[in-house]
C-alpha positions as CSV (number, residue, x, y, z in Angstrom):
1,M,-16.6,5.8,18.3
2,I,-15.3,2.4,16.7
3,T,-12.8,3.4,14.1
4,V,-12.8,1.6,10.7
5,F,-9.3,1.4,10.6
6,G,-6.1,1.5,12.8
7,S,-2.9,-0.2,13.8
8,K,-1.7,-1.3,17.3
9,V,1.4,0.1,18.8
10,G,3.1,-0.7,22.8
11,K,5.7,-0.5,24.9
12,E,8.2,-2.0,22.3
13,E,7.6,0.7,20.0
14,I,7.9,3.5,22.7
15,A,11.3,1.9,23.8
16,N,12.5,1.6,20.3
17,V,11.7,5.5,19.6
18,S,12.9,6.5,23.2
19,A,16.4,5.0,22.3
20,V,16.5,6.8,19.2
21,L,15.9,10.1,20.8
22,E,18.4,9.3,23.3
23,S,20.9,8.7,20.7
24,Q,20.4,12.1,19.2
25,W,20.3,10.9,15.9
26,M,16.6,11.3,14.9
27,G,17.0,11.3,10.9
28,F,18.3,8.7,8.3
29,G,20.6,6.4,10.0
30,K,21.6,2.9,11.0
31,K,18.1,1.8,12.4
32,V,16.5,2.5,8.6
33,T,18.8,0.1,7.5
34,E,18.2,-2.4,10.1
35,F,14.6,-1.8,9.1
36,E,15.2,-2.7,5.6
37,E,17.2,-5.7,6.0
38,G,14.5,-6.9,8.4
39,F,11.3,-6.0,6.2
40,A,13.3,-7.8,3.3
41,K,13.9,-11.0,5.2
42,R,10.4,-11.1,6.7
43,L,8.9,-10.8,3.2
44,G,11.6,-12.9,1.2
45,L,12.3,-9.6,-0.9
46,Q,15.6,-9.6,-2.9
47,N,16.2,-5.7,-2.6
48,F,14.1,-3.2,-0.8
49,A,14.6,0.6,0.2
50,M,12.4,2.5,2.6
51,V,11.4,5.8,2.0
52,D,9.1,8.5,3.6
53,S,5.6,7.5,2.3
54,G,4.0,5.0,0.3
55,S,3.0,7.8,-2.1
56,N,6.4,9.0,-2.5
57,A,7.2,5.4,-3.3
58,L,4.6,5.4,-5.9
59,F,6.5,8.2,-7.7
60,L,9.9,6.7,-7.2
61,A,8.6,3.5,-8.7
62,V,7.3,5.2,-12.0
63,T,10.3,7.4,-11.8
64,L,12.8,4.4,-11.9
65,L,11.2,2.8,-15.0
66,K,12.6,5.4,-17.4
67,L,9.7,5.4,-19.4
68,P,9.3,7.5,-22.7
69,P,7.8,10.9,-21.6
70,N,4.2,11.2,-21.8
71,S,3.8,7.4,-21.9
72,E,0.4,6.0,-20.8
73,V,0.0,3.9,-17.3
74,I,-2.8,1.9,-16.9
75,V,-3.9,2.2,-13.4
76,P,-7.1,0.8,-11.5
77,A,-10.1,3.6,-11.0
78,F,-11.3,2.2,-7.7
79,T,-8.1,3.2,-5.7
80,W,-6.4,5.7,-3.6
81,V,-5.5,9.0,-5.3
82,S,-1.7,8.5,-4.7
83,C,-1.7,5.9,-7.8
84,A,-2.7,8.5,-10.4
85,Q,-0.9,11.4,-8.7
86,A,2.4,9.7,-9.1
87,I,1.4,9.2,-12.8
88,L,1.4,12.6,-13.3
89,M,4.0,13.8,-11.3
90,A,6.7,11.6,-13.2
91,G,5.2,13.5,-16.5
92,H,2.9,10.5,-17.7
93,T,-0.8,9.8,-18.0
94,P,-2.9,8.1,-16.0
95,V,-5.4,5.5,-18.1
96,F,-8.2,4.2,-15.9
97,C,-9.0,0.4,-16.0
98,D,-12.0,-0.9,-14.4
99,V,-12.1,-3.8,-11.5
100,E,-13.7,-6.9,-11.1
101,L,-16.8,-6.6,-8.6
102,D,-16.1,-9.6,-6.9
103,T,-12.1,-8.9,-5.8
104,L,-12.0,-5.3,-6.4
105,N,-8.7,-5.8,-8.3
106,V,-7.9,-5.5,-11.7
107,S,-7.8,-8.5,-14.2
108,R,-6.0,-9.0,-17.7
109,A,-9.7,-8.6,-18.8
110,T,-10.2,-5.2,-17.3
111,I,-6.7,-3.8,-18.3
112,E,-6.2,-5.3,-22.0
113,P,-8.9,-3.0,-23.5
114,C,-6.8,0.1,-22.3
115,I,-3.8,-0.8,-23.8
116,T,-2.4,1.4,-26.8
117,K,0.7,2.1,-28.9
118,N,1.3,4.7,-25.9
119,T,1.1,2.3,-23.1
120,G,4.3,2.5,-20.8
121,A,3.2,0.4,-18.0
122,I,0.5,-1.0,-16.0
123,M,-0.1,-0.4,-12.3
124,V,-2.0,-2.9,-10.2
125,V,-3.4,-2.6,-6.7
126,H,-3.7,-5.8,-4.4
127,F,-6.8,-4.2,-3.1
128,A,-7.8,-4.7,0.7
129,G,-4.7,-7.4,0.6
130,K,-6.4,-9.9,-1.7
131,P,-3.8,-10.6,-4.1
132,V,-4.1,-9.8,-8.1
133,D,-4.0,-12.4,-10.5
134,M,-0.4,-11.6,-11.6
135,D,0.5,-14.3,-14.1
136,P,-1.9,-13.3,-16.7
137,I,-1.0,-9.5,-16.5
138,L,2.9,-10.4,-16.7
139,E,2.1,-12.2,-20.1
140,L,1.1,-8.9,-21.5
141,G,4.7,-8.0,-21.9
142,L,4.7,-4.8,-20.5
143,P,6.5,-3.4,-17.0
144,V,4.3,-3.7,-14.1
145,I,4.2,-1.6,-10.8
146,E,2.8,-3.4,-7.9
147,D,1.1,-1.4,-5.3
148,A,1.1,-3.4,-2.3
149,A,0.5,-0.7,0.1
150,H,-2.6,-3.0,1.4
151,A,-0.7,-6.2,0.9
152,V,2.4,-6.1,3.1
153,D,2.0,-10.1,4.1
154,S,0.0,-11.1,0.8
155,T,1.6,-13.4,-1.3
156,Y,0.5,-15.1,-4.6
157,K,1.9,-18.6,-5.5
158,G,4.2,-18.3,-2.9
159,K,5.7,-15.1,-3.9
160,P,5.3,-11.7,-1.9
161,C,2.8,-9.0,-3.4
162,G,5.4,-6.2,-4.2
163,G,8.3,-8.3,-5.2
164,I,6.4,-10.1,-8.5
165,G,6.5,-7.3,-11.0
166,D,9.3,-5.0,-12.0
167,V,9.1,-2.7,-9.4
168,G,6.7,-2.8,-6.0
169,I,5.8,-0.5,-3.1
170,Y,4.4,-0.6,0.3
171,S,2.9,1.8,2.8
172,F,3.6,1.9,6.5
173,D,1.5,4.8,7.4
174,A,-0.5,5.1,10.5
175,V,-3.5,2.7,9.7
176,K,-1.5,0.1,7.9
177,N,-0.7,-3.7,8.6
178,L,2.8,-2.8,9.7
179,T,2.9,1.0,10.8
180,T,6.1,3.3,11.2
181,G,3.8,6.2,11.6
182,E,4.4,7.5,8.5
183,G,6.6,5.5,5.9
184,G,6.9,3.6,2.8
185,G,9.0,1.3,0.8
186,I,10.2,-0.1,-2.7
187,A,11.1,-3.4,-3.8
188,T,12.6,-5.0,-6.7
189,R,14.5,-8.0,-8.2
190,N,16.7,-5.4,-10.0
191,K,19.9,-4.4,-8.1
192,E,20.6,-1.7,-10.4
193,L,17.1,0.1,-9.8
194,I,17.4,-0.5,-6.1
195,D,20.8,1.2,-6.0
196,R,19.2,4.2,-8.2
197,A,16.3,4.3,-5.5
198,K,18.7,5.0,-2.8
199,I,20.6,7.7,-5.0
200,L,17.2,9.4,-5.8
201,R,15.7,9.4,-2.4
202,Y,18.2,11.8,-1.1
203,C,17.8,14.5,-3.8
204,G,19.9,12.4,-6.3
205,I,23.0,12.5,-4.0
206,G,22.9,8.9,-2.5
207,K,24.8,9.0,0.7
208,S,24.3,11.4,3.6
209,G,26.6,14.2,4.5
210,F,28.2,12.0,7.2
211,E,28.2,9.0,5.3
212,A,29.9,10.6,2.7
213,A,32.3,12.3,4.9
214,A,33.3,8.8,7.0
215,A,33.8,7.2,3.5
216,T,36.3,9.9,2.1
217,A,37.7,11.7,4.5
218,S,40.8,9.8,4.7
219,Q,41.4,9.9,1.1
220,K,40.8,13.6,0.4
221,N,40.3,17.2,1.7
222,R,37.0,19.2,1.0
223,W,35.0,15.6,1.8
224,W,32.0,17.5,2.1
225,E,31.8,17.8,-1.7
226,Y,29.3,15.6,-3.5
227,N,28.0,14.7,-7.0
228,I,24.3,14.8,-7.5
229,T,23.6,12.3,-10.2
230,E,20.3,13.4,-11.3
231,P,17.6,16.1,-9.9
232,F,14.9,14.4,-7.5
233,I,12.8,15.3,-4.3
234,K,13.7,14.4,-0.8
235,M,12.2,11.4,0.6
236,L,14.6,9.9,3.1
237,P,13.0,8.0,6.2
238,T,14.0,8.6,9.6
239,N,15.6,6.3,12.5
240,I,12.4,7.1,14.3
241,A,10.1,5.7,11.9
242,A,12.7,2.6,11.5
243,A,12.2,2.2,15.2
244,I,8.7,1.9,15.2
245,G,8.9,-0.5,12.1
246,L,11.4,-2.8,13.9
247,A,9.1,-3.5,17.0
248,Q,6.0,-3.9,14.4
249,L,8.1,-6.7,12.8
250,E,8.4,-8.5,16.1
251,K,4.8,-8.6,16.3
252,I,3.5,-8.5,12.7
253,D,2.3,-12.2,13.4
254,D,0.2,-11.7,16.2
255,L,-1.3,-8.7,14.6
256,Q,-2.1,-10.7,11.4
257,A,-3.4,-13.5,13.1
258,W,-6.1,-11.1,14.9
259,R,-7.0,-9.4,11.5
260,K,-7.8,-13.0,10.2
261,K,-9.8,-13.8,13.5
262,I,-11.9,-10.6,12.9
263,W,-12.2,-11.2,9.1
264,D,-13.2,-14.9,9.5
265,I,-16.2,-13.5,12.2
266,Y,-17.4,-11.5,9.4
267,Q,-17.4,-14.2,7.0
268,T,-19.1,-16.5,9.0
269,E,-21.9,-14.1,10.2
270,F,-22.5,-12.4,7.3
271,R,-22.4,-15.2,4.7
272,D,-26.2,-16.3,5.1
273,V,-27.1,-12.4,5.3
274,S,-29.1,-12.2,2.0
275,W,-28.8,-8.4,1.4
276,I,-25.0,-8.4,2.3
277,I,-22.1,-9.4,-0.6
278,T,-19.3,-10.5,1.3
279,P,-15.5,-10.3,0.1
280,P,-14.3,-13.7,-1.6
281,D,-11.6,-15.5,0.7
282,P,-8.4,-15.9,-0.5
283,E,-7.4,-18.7,-3.1
284,E,-5.5,-21.6,-2.2
285,Y,-2.4,-20.4,-4.0
286,E,-3.1,-16.8,-2.0
287,K,-2.2,-15.5,1.4
288,H,-4.6,-12.3,2.2
289,S,-3.2,-9.6,4.6
290,Y,-6.9,-8.7,5.7
291,F,-6.2,-4.6,5.5
292,T,-10.0,-3.8,5.1
293,Y,-13.3,-5.6,5.0
294,V,-15.5,-4.5,2.2
295,I,-19.3,-5.3,2.1
296,R,-21.7,-4.5,-0.7
297,V,-25.2,-3.6,0.1
298,P,-28.1,-1.9,-0.9
299,N,-29.0,1.4,0.9
300,R,-25.3,1.9,1.5
301,D,-25.7,5.6,2.7
302,K,-28.5,4.6,5.0
303,L,-26.3,1.6,6.7
304,A,-23.5,4.0,6.9
305,R,-25.6,6.6,8.7
306,Y,-26.8,4.2,10.8
307,L,-23.9,2.6,12.1
308,F,-22.1,6.4,12.4
309,D,-25.1,7.1,14.9
310,A,-24.7,3.7,16.3
311,G,-20.9,5.0,17.2
312,I,-19.6,2.7,14.5
313,Y,-17.4,4.7,11.8
314,T,-17.4,3.0,8.4
315,T,-16.2,4.4,5.1
316,L,-15.9,4.4,1.2
317,R,-12.1,5.0,0.8
318,Y,-11.7,5.0,-2.8
319,H,-14.1,6.9,-4.8
320,P,-13.4,6.2,-8.4
321,L,-10.7,8.5,-9.7
322,H,-12.1,8.6,-13.4
323,M,-15.0,10.6,-11.9
324,N,-12.9,13.1,-10.6
325,A,-12.8,16.2,-12.8
326,L,-9.2,16.7,-12.1
327,Y,-8.3,13.9,-14.6
328,K,-10.7,14.6,-17.3
329,S,-11.5,11.1,-18.0
330,K,-14.1,10.4,-20.3
331,A,-14.2,6.5,-19.5
332,V,-17.1,4.8,-18.4
333,L,-16.3,2.0,-16.1
334,K,-19.5,0.2,-15.2
335,N,-17.8,-1.9,-12.2
336,S,-16.4,0.9,-10.5
337,E,-19.1,2.9,-10.7
338,I,-21.2,0.5,-9.1
339,L,-19.0,0.2,-6.0
340,N,-19.2,4.0,-5.9
341,E,-22.8,3.3,-4.8
342,D,-22.9,0.1,-2.7
343,S,-19.5,-0.8,-1.1
344,L,-18.4,0.1,2.1
345,S,-15.4,-0.5,4.8
346,I,-16.5,-1.8,7.9
347,P,-13.9,-1.9,11.0
348,L,-11.3,-4.2,10.7
349,H,-7.8,-3.8,12.7
350,P,-5.8,-5.2,15.6
351,N,-7.2,-2.5,18.3
352,L,-10.9,-4.0,17.8
353,T,-11.7,-6.1,20.8
354,L,-14.0,-9.1,20.1
355,E,-16.9,-7.3,22.3
356,Q,-16.7,-4.7,19.6
357,V,-16.7,-7.0,16.6
358,S,-19.9,-8.4,17.9
359,L,-21.3,-5.1,18.1
360,I,-20.6,-4.4,14.9
361,V,-22.1,-7.6,13.6
362,D,-25.4,-7.4,15.7
363,T,-25.9,-3.7,14.9
364,I,-25.5,-4.4,10.6
365,K,-27.5,-7.4,11.4
366,K,-30.4,-5.1,13.0
367,F,-30.3,-2.4,10.0
368,E,-32.4,-4.9,8.1
369,K,-35.5,-4.7,10.2
């Protein structure tokens, strides 16, 4: 079966992980710091902290804003469930907005009708790596959380996605553009926020036991004692995950070039197929990460089954959240509901061969007959 998502690891990642295992220091440590510094330099971020997952990064991001209790946070309906869960877990209310049919992104036009006196923040998602048009949204004057889980290599007007709003997050899970097996990160231009993030990610303590001891043992007895600044869950990353990430950083340009090659083939092959709506290419002022390739087609369910039977896995990754009973939403979001019926992610990842890409294209084109 040809998979729809995937990452690519090799001998470099294995060597890095082996070195960590041999060091007997598998948890949080120096490799994490090395990855944080390397990732921030690669993207041009002012401040960056690694955590154990993108979902936890979202929860941390909402927490860092210190919104009034029970604030409303506007979030796209057509996105992954972690976005809404992070808002709820932080004690706030997700308010679902629609997305644009062409970009699958939120816009000022889809966000503005949802703003009320209780709105505390806006969460945007750079869907599939296509940058959200940020400037009009920033002009609304509300705090902005950027979910750049799909956009680790995307830029908007020369700025890294995830580093434009008040706080941004990244995901490094097993199928993302840059993987650490599982992991995430948080970015902000505000040094105070990143300092607080580094404290919160270790249960509100900040420094590990060994770090605290090394810093204070020469100055006082009972160096193992510590102060807790505020209650929070543990979301520390590991040296193992960071070691994988360091190897991925060395090859990210090649991985991204292969993703773009596949994207370009799809765009060329499907452009003149009348029954397929293809995603838009990036604007001149944008850089796309090409995380996933989403087509819109009639008879989507039949196409998905046809491809599955041919050994090609596809998916609708994001069921519109406002339609989930958990959130008790009464919103009617036309575009998200259309996408729920006609959109489909087809395989795009660096493990695909050109022969597999050709098979995918030919099989989809044959479906019409």
